[in-house]
A tleap script that builds the chain and sets N, CA, C and O, in Angstrom:
source leaprc.protein.ff14SB
mol = sequence {
  NMET LEU LYS PHE ILE TYR GLU GLY LYS ASN
  TYR ASN TYR GLY ILE GLY ILE GLY LYS GLN
  PRO TYR ASP ILE LYS THR GLU ILE ASP VAL
  ILE GLU ASP ALA ASN ILE GLN GLU ALA ILE
  ASP ALA PHE LEU LYS ILE MET GLN ILE ALA
  THR TYR ARG ILE GLU GLY ASN LYS GLU THR
  ILE LEU ASN ALA VAL GLU ASP TYR PHE GLU
  GLU ASN CPHE
}
set mol.1.N position { 1.758 -16.331 5.851 }
set mol.1.CA position { 1.011 -15.604 4.853 }
set mol.1.C position { 0.842 -14.161 5.312 }
set mol.1.O position { 0.646 -13.900 6.499 }
set mol.2.N position { 0.915 -13.250 4.393 }
set mol.2.CA position { 0.642 -11.837 4.652 }
set mol.2.C position { -0.719 -11.493 4.068 }
set mol.2.O position { -1.112 -12.019 3.027 }
set mol.3.N position { -1.430 -10.607 4.746 }
set mol.3.CA position { -2.699 -10.121 4.228 }
set mol.3.C position { -2.699 -8.605 4.363 }
set mol.3.O position { -2.521 -8.071 5.458 }
set mol.4.N position { -2.900 -7.922 3.251 }
set mol.4.CA position { -3.031 -6.469 3.240 }
set mol.4.C position { -4.500 -6.150 3.003 }
set mol.4.O position { -5.111 -6.677 2.073 }
set mol.5.N position { -5.069 -5.286 3.844 }
set mol.5.CA position { -6.472 -4.917 3.718 }
set mol.5.C position { -6.576 -3.395 3.709 }
set mol.5.O position { -5.968 -2.711 4.532 }
set mol.6.N position { -7.344 -2.889 2.778 }
set mol.6.CA position { -7.627 -1.450 2.735 }
set mol.6.C position { -9.134 -1.255 2.635 }
set mol.6.O position { -9.802 -1.881 1.813 }
set mol.7.N position { -9.654 -0.378 3.481 }
set mol.7.CA position { -11.060 -0.003 3.412 }
set mol.7.C position { -11.134 1.512 3.339 }
set mol.7.O position { -10.531 2.214 4.151 }
set mol.8.N position { -11.873 2.007 2.366 }
set mol.8.CA position { -12.050 3.444 2.216 }
set mol.8.C position { -13.521 3.782 2.070 }
set mol.8.O position { -14.241 3.148 1.299 }
set mol.9.N position { -13.957 4.774 2.805 }
set mol.9.CA position { -15.344 5.217 2.733 }
set mol.9.C position { -15.492 6.288 1.647 }
set mol.9.O position { -14.518 6.919 1.238 }
set mol.10.N position { -16.708 6.472 1.202 }
set mol.10.CA position { -16.960 7.503 0.193 }
set mol.10.C position { -16.687 8.879 0.795 }
set mol.10.O position { -16.766 9.069 2.008 }
set mol.11.N position { -16.371 9.819 -0.062 }
set mol.11.CA position { -16.126 11.188 0.388 }
set mol.11.C position { -16.403 12.148 -0.749 }
set mol.11.O position { -16.411 11.765 -1.919 }
set mol.12.N position { -16.629 13.393 -0.393 }
set mol.12.CA position { -16.805 14.459 -1.371 }
set mol.12.C position { -16.285 15.741 -0.735 }
set mol.12.O position { -16.941 16.335 0.120 }
set mol.13.N position { -15.100 16.159 -1.163 }
set mol.13.CA position { -14.470 17.343 -0.586 }
set mol.13.C position { -14.863 18.631 -1.308 }
set mol.13.O position { -14.387 19.708 -0.948 }
set mol.14.N position { -15.711 18.536 -2.304 }
set mol.14.CA position { -16.164 19.727 -3.002 }
set mol.14.C position { -15.678 19.776 -4.426 }
set mol.14.O position { -14.847 18.972 -4.849 }
set mol.15.N position { -16.208 20.732 -5.160 }
set mol.15.CA position { -15.892 20.881 -6.578 }
set mol.15.C position { -14.411 21.162 -6.766 }
set mol.15.O position { -13.849 22.052 -6.128 }
set mol.16.N position { -13.794 20.404 -7.637 }
set mol.16.CA position { -12.392 20.606 -7.969 }
set mol.16.C position { -11.407 20.074 -6.947 }
set mol.16.O position { -10.199 20.155 -7.168 }
set mol.17.N position { -11.884 19.532 -5.834 }
set mol.17.CA position { -10.971 19.030 -4.808 }
set mol.17.C position { -10.864 17.513 -4.873 }
set mol.17.O position { -9.766 16.960 -4.804 }
set mol.18.N position { -11.993 16.849 -5.005 }
set mol.18.CA position { -11.965 15.401 -5.146 }
set mol.18.C position { -13.132 14.722 -4.471 }
set mol.18.O position { -13.668 15.192 -3.467 }
set mol.19.N position { -13.510 13.591 -5.059 }
set mol.19.CA position { -14.571 12.806 -4.452 }
set mol.19.C position { -14.420 11.347 -4.850 }
set mol.19.O position { -13.822 11.008 -5.871 }
set mol.20.N position { -14.978 10.511 -4.012 }
set mol.20.CA position { -15.067 9.083 -4.289 }
set mol.20.C position { -16.482 8.688 -3.881 }
set mol.20.O position { -16.754 8.526 -2.691 }
set mol.21.N position { -17.387 8.531 -4.846 }
set mol.21.CA position { -18.792 8.319 -4.513 }
set mol.21.C position { -19.135 6.868 -4.161 }
set mol.21.O position { -20.263 6.428 -4.381 }
set mol.22.N position { -18.183 6.140 -3.626 }
set mol.22.CA position { -18.410 4.735 -3.284 }
set mol.22.C position { -17.465 4.322 -2.158 }
set mol.22.O position { -16.400 4.911 -1.976 }
set mol.23.N position { -17.873 3.306 -1.412 }
set mol.23.CA position { -16.987 2.673 -0.438 }
set mol.23.C position { -16.157 1.631 -1.178 }
set mol.23.O position { -16.597 1.088 -2.192 }
set mol.24.N position { -14.964 1.355 -0.676 }
set mol.24.CA position { -14.110 0.367 -1.322 }
set mol.24.C position { -13.437 -0.483 -0.247 }
set mol.24.O position { -13.019 0.023 0.795 }
set mol.25.N position { -13.342 -1.765 -0.516 }
set mol.25.CA position { -12.594 -2.670 0.352 }
set mol.25.C position { -11.764 -3.571 -0.546 }
set mol.25.O position { -12.287 -4.202 -1.464 }
set mol.26.N position { -10.483 -3.625 -0.277 }
set mol.26.CA position { -9.566 -4.429 -1.069 }
set mol.26.C position { -8.733 -5.296 -0.140 }
set mol.26.O position { -8.235 -4.822 0.882 }
set mol.27.N position { -8.585 -6.550 -0.491 }
set mol.27.CA position { -7.738 -7.466 0.265 }
set mol.27.C position { -6.746 -8.116 -0.692 }
set mol.27.O position { -7.110 -8.539 -1.790 }
set mol.28.N position { -5.508 -8.189 -0.266 }
set mol.28.CA position { -4.480 -8.894 -1.022 }
set mol.28.C position { -3.849 -9.914 -0.092 }
set mol.28.O position { -3.294 -9.559 0.947 }
set mol.29.N position { -3.936 -11.173 -0.465 }
set mol.29.CA position { -3.290 -12.253 0.277 }
set mol.29.C position { -2.008 -12.630 -0.441 }
set mol.29.O position { -2.022 -12.927 -1.636 }
set mol.30.N position { -0.905 -12.618 0.283 }
set mol.30.CA position { 0.386 -13.019 -0.275 }
set mol.30.C position { 0.646 -14.443 0.207 }
set mol.30.O position { 0.638 -14.702 1.411 }
set mol.31.N position { 0.872 -15.352 -0.708 }
set mol.31.CA position { 1.027 -16.760 -0.358 }
set mol.31.C position { 2.288 -16.976 0.488 }
set mol.31.O position { 3.218 -16.170 0.466 }
set mol.32.N position { 2.289 -18.073 1.223 }
set mol.32.CA position { 3.354 -18.346 2.188 }
set mol.32.C position { 4.746 -18.403 1.580 }
set mol.32.O position { 5.711 -17.957 2.201 }
set mol.33.N position { 4.862 -18.942 0.386 }
set mol.33.CA position { 6.195 -19.093 -0.191 }
set mol.33.C position { 6.578 -17.930 -1.110 }
set mol.33.O position { 7.485 -18.062 -1.932 }
set mol.34.N position { 5.888 -16.792 -0.974 }
set mol.34.CA position { 6.239 -15.618 -1.773 }
set mol.34.C position { 7.585 -15.066 -1.310 }
set mol.34.O position { 7.928 -15.137 -0.129 }
set mol.35.N position { 8.328 -14.525 -2.246 }
set mol.35.CA position { 9.595 -13.907 -1.873 }
set mol.35.C position { 9.362 -12.438 -1.503 }
set mol.35.O position { 8.252 -11.926 -1.650 }
set mol.36.N position { 10.392 -11.777 -1.031 }
set mol.36.CA position { 10.266 -10.392 -0.570 }
set mol.36.C position { 9.842 -9.472 -1.705 }
set mol.36.O position { 9.087 -8.527 -1.479 }
set mol.37.N position { 10.305 -9.725 -2.901 }
set mol.37.CA position { 9.929 -8.905 -4.058 }
set mol.37.C position { 8.420 -8.967 -4.295 }
set mol.37.O position { 7.788 -7.942 -4.551 }
set mol.38.N position { 7.849 -10.160 -4.210 }
set mol.38.CA position { 6.410 -10.322 -4.418 }
set mol.38.C position { 5.612 -9.665 -3.294 }
set mol.38.O position { 4.552 -9.092 -3.544 }
set mol.39.N position { 6.107 -9.742 -2.068 }
set mol.39.CA position { 5.437 -9.094 -0.942 }
set mol.39.C position { 5.471 -7.576 -1.091 }
set mol.39.O position { 4.478 -6.905 -0.807 }
set mol.40.N position { 6.579 -7.040 -1.525 }
set mol.40.CA position { 6.687 -5.594 -1.740 }
set mol.40.C position { 5.770 -5.170 -2.882 }
set mol.40.O position { 5.130 -4.122 -2.797 }
set mol.41.N position { 5.695 -5.961 -3.942 }
set mol.41.CA position { 4.783 -5.659 -5.047 }
set mol.41.C position { 3.340 -5.576 -4.551 }
set mol.41.O position { 2.596 -4.683 -4.957 }
set mol.42.N position { 2.943 -6.500 -3.676 }
set mol.42.CA position { 1.587 -6.497 -3.129 }
set mol.42.C position { 1.358 -5.250 -2.272 }
set mol.42.O position { 0.300 -4.626 -2.345 }
set mol.43.N position { 2.353 -4.896 -1.465 }
set mol.43.CA position { 2.252 -3.702 -0.631 }
set mol.43.C position { 2.113 -2.447 -1.491 }
set mol.43.O position { 1.276 -1.590 -1.207 }
set mol.44.N position { 2.919 -2.339 -2.526 }
set mol.44.CA position { 2.842 -1.187 -3.421 }
set mol.44.C position { 1.488 -1.117 -4.112 }
set mol.44.O position { 0.947 -0.027 -4.299 }
set mol.45.N position { 0.937 -2.254 -4.490 }
set mol.45.CA position { -0.364 -2.274 -5.153 }
set mol.45.C position { -1.456 -1.784 -4.223 }
set mol.45.O position { -2.298 -0.985 -4.632 }
set mol.46.N position { -1.463 -2.245 -2.980 }
set mol.46.CA position { -2.490 -1.798 -2.034 }
set mol.46.C position { -2.325 -0.310 -1.735 }
set mol.46.O position { -3.321 0.394 -1.566 }
set mol.47.N position { -1.103 0.175 -1.668 }
set mol.47.CA position { -0.877 1.604 -1.445 }
set mol.47.C position { -1.331 2.430 -2.637 }
set mol.47.O position { -1.836 3.540 -2.467 }
set mol.48.N position { -1.158 1.901 -3.836 }
set mol.48.CA position { -1.627 2.602 -5.033 }
set mol.48.C position { -3.148 2.713 -5.016 }
set mol.48.O position { -3.697 3.750 -5.388 }
set mol.49.N position { -3.827 1.662 -4.592 }
set mol.49.CA position { -5.284 1.684 -4.497 }
set mol.49.C position { -5.723 2.664 -3.409 }
set mol.49.O position { -6.676 3.419 -3.600 }
set mol.50.N position { -5.038 2.652 -2.286 }
set mol.50.CA position { -5.433 3.480 -1.142 }
set mol.50.C position { -5.130 4.956 -1.347 }
set mol.50.O position { -5.892 5.805 -0.884 }
set mol.51.N position { -4.046 5.281 -2.024 }
set mol.51.CA position { -3.615 6.673 -2.098 }
set mol.51.C position { -3.600 7.243 -3.507 }
set mol.51.O position { -3.385 8.442 -3.682 }
set mol.52.N position { -3.821 6.420 -4.497 }
set mol.52.CA position { -3.832 6.825 -5.909 }
set mol.52.C position { -2.468 7.250 -6.441 }
set mol.52.O position { -2.334 7.537 -7.630 }
set mol.53.N position { -1.480 7.294 -5.601 }
set mol.53.CA position { -0.125 7.581 -6.061 }
set mol.53.C position { 0.869 7.074 -5.029 }
set mol.53.O position { 0.543 6.926 -3.852 }
set mol.54.N position { 2.067 6.816 -5.480 }
set mol.54.CA position { 3.117 6.338 -4.588 }
set mol.54.C position { 4.357 7.182 -4.837 }
set mol.54.O position { 4.796 7.334 -5.977 }
set mol.55.N position { 4.911 7.724 -3.779 }
set mol.55.CA position { 6.167 8.463 -3.882 }
set mol.55.C position { 7.308 7.466 -3.777 }
set mol.55.O position { 7.365 6.693 -2.820 }
set mol.56.N position { 8.192 7.471 -4.719 }
set mol.56.CA position { 9.325 6.561 -4.677 }
set mol.56.C position { 9.041 5.266 -5.413 }
set mol.56.O position { 8.115 5.183 -6.220 }
set mol.57.N position { 9.850 4.258 -5.124 }
set mol.57.CA position { 9.730 2.978 -5.807 }
set mol.57.C position { 10.148 1.859 -4.850 }
set mol.57.O position { 10.307 2.089 -3.651 }
set mol.58.N position { 10.320 0.669 -5.378 }
set mol.58.CA position { 10.706 -0.468 -4.539 }
set mol.58.C position { 12.046 -0.222 -3.851 }
set mol.58.O position { 12.236 -0.604 -2.697 }
set mol.59.N position { 12.948 0.397 -4.542 }
set mol.59.CA position { 14.267 0.695 -3.969 }
set mol.59.C position { 14.123 1.588 -2.734 }
set mol.59.O position { 14.789 1.370 -1.721 }
set mol.60.N position { 13.259 2.583 -2.826 }
set mol.60.CA position { 13.017 3.486 -1.700 }
set mol.60.C position { 12.478 2.722 -0.503 }
set mol.60.O position { 12.913 2.943 0.626 }
set mol.61.N position { 11.528 1.821 -0.747 }
set mol.61.CA position { 10.943 1.035 0.340 }
set mol.61.C position { 11.984 0.108 0.952 }
set mol.61.O position { 12.067 -0.004 2.175 }
set mol.62.N position { 12.773 -0.552 0.127 }
set mol.62.CA position { 13.819 -1.437 0.651 }
set mol.62.C position { 14.810 -0.667 1.511 }
set mol.62.O position { 15.232 -1.152 2.560 }
set mol.63.N position { 15.182 0.527 1.073 }
set mol.63.CA position { 16.097 1.359 1.855 }
set mol.63.C position { 15.473 1.747 3.193 }
set mol.63.O position { 16.157 1.745 4.216 }
set mol.64.N position { 14.192 2.077 3.196 }
set mol.64.CA position { 13.505 2.445 4.437 }
set mol.64.C position { 13.458 1.269 5.400 }
set mol.64.O position { 13.669 1.445 6.600 }
set mol.65.N position { 13.186 0.078 4.896 }
set mol.65.CA position { 13.153 -1.118 5.742 }
set mol.65.C position { 14.543 -1.391 6.311 }
set mol.65.O position { 14.688 -1.690 7.497 }
set mol.66.N position { 15.548 -1.289 5.471 }
set mol.66.CA position { 16.923 -1.519 5.925 }
set mol.66.C position { 17.310 -0.505 6.999 }
set mol.66.O position { 17.898 -0.874 8.016 }
set mol.67.N position { 16.987 0.765 6.783 }
set mol.67.CA position { 17.285 1.804 7.777 }
set mol.67.C position { 16.580 1.524 9.096 }
set mol.67.O position { 17.167 1.694 10.164 }
set mol.68.N position { 15.317 1.093 9.027 }
set mol.68.CA position { 14.560 0.801 10.244 }
set mol.68.C position { 15.238 -0.301 11.054 }
set mol.68.O position { 15.408 -0.165 12.266 }
set mol.69.N position { 15.622 -1.387 10.393 }
set mol.69.CA position { 16.243 -2.494 11.109 }
set mol.69.C position { 17.613 -2.129 11.653 }
set mol.69.O position { 17.989 -2.589 12.731 }
set mol.70.N position { 18.358 -1.320 10.934 }
set mol.70.CA position { 19.663 -0.880 11.428 }
set mol.70.C position { 19.510 -0.013 12.691 }
set mol.70.O position { 20.337 -0.084 13.600 }
set mol.71.N position { 18.467 0.786 12.739 }
set mol.71.CA position { 18.271 1.685 13.874 }
set mol.71.C position { 17.627 1.005 15.082 }
set mol.71.O position { 17.816 1.451 16.213 }
set mol.72.N position { 16.867 -0.071 14.853 }
set mol.72.CA position { 16.066 -0.644 15.925 }
set mol.72.C position { 16.486 -2.047 16.359 }
set mol.72.O position { 15.961 -2.548 17.353 }
set mol.73.N position { 17.397 -2.689 15.665 }
set mol.73.CA position { 17.781 -4.044 16.052 }
set mol.73.C position { 19.281 -4.226 16.065 }
set mol.73.O position { 19.768 -5.315 16.371 }
savepdb mol mol.pdb
quit
């Protein structure tokens, strides 16, 4: 099973810059028999919550994972 956890504290960077007037904690549990597509979907969802935007898409992430394994294993 995979578990993704994100915790964010409140912040206020000033007028026009951004604020989050609350703490947030999010957990996503990916079941044991989930396929890679479902695990990537869960990862993208937690990143969307944590960063409010995601650069790229699933294809970009798959390419990054493939590149990492080619370089390190």
